[in-house]
N, C-alpha and C positions, 0 to 999 in steps of 0.2 A: 503494499501499500504506499503510494506516497504522501509524503509532508509538505504542505506549504512550508515554506522557508522565508518570503518574502513576498510583501503587495507594497508597491510605491508607484507613487506617480511619476514618469519621465517627460517633462518638461520639452524636452529634445524633439521627443517623437507625439508629444500629446497623448500618450497611453497610458494608463494603469497596467502595470506589467505584475505577475504572480509569478513567482519560481517558485519551483518544488522539489525534493529532494532526489528523484530519479532524474535528472537535467531538461526538464521537460518545463513550459515556459507560454502562459498564456497573457495575449495582450489585447485588453480592449481602448479599439480608438474612440475616445473620449468625445473627438470634433462630431464623427458620425454617429455616436449615440445621442449627439446633443440636437443633431440636425431630424433626425425619427420621434422624436419624444417629447422634446422641449417646444410649447407653442409661443413662450412670453421669457422676454429678461429674466422676469422673477424663478419661471420655473428654471431657467439657465444657469444663475445666479445658483439657485438651489445643490442643482446637481455641481456646479465649481465647488462648493463650500464642504460638501461630501469629496469629491476629488481630494483637492490639497488635506484638509482634515480628518478623515477616516475612509481612505481607500479601500480598507478593506469591507466597510459597509456599503462602500458605492460597486463595489464588486458584486455581493452578495445581490443587489438590488438588480441591478442588471442581469445578471445570469441565473438567478433563481424566483426575483419577485416581478412585480409588475408596478417598472418605472413609470409609466402613466396613471393611473392611478394613486401611487404614491404622492406623485409632484401635485395632482389636483387635490390631496389632501393637506399636503403641509401648504401649500403656496396662496395667495391670496392676491387678484387685483387691486388695489385701491380703488374706488368710485371717488370722482371726481365732482365736488358740490361747484354746481354754476349759479345757485343763486344768490 
């Protein structure tokens, strides 16, 4: 069974990279993910926060979760008061 050794954001490739004990690696292209699931700057900002501050949670969300549902739940578009 392979064990996760590291999970880090590589700013040069714009990917979250997971490295395993057997030498295998998974790279998640963060720009492509944002293009697919984020509909607003608020949702992109939430994904960016996860990428930089908790890349393992970001990885679990993308590989095992429902990122669109997560973003609908945690982001809120401010309403402008035009009165």
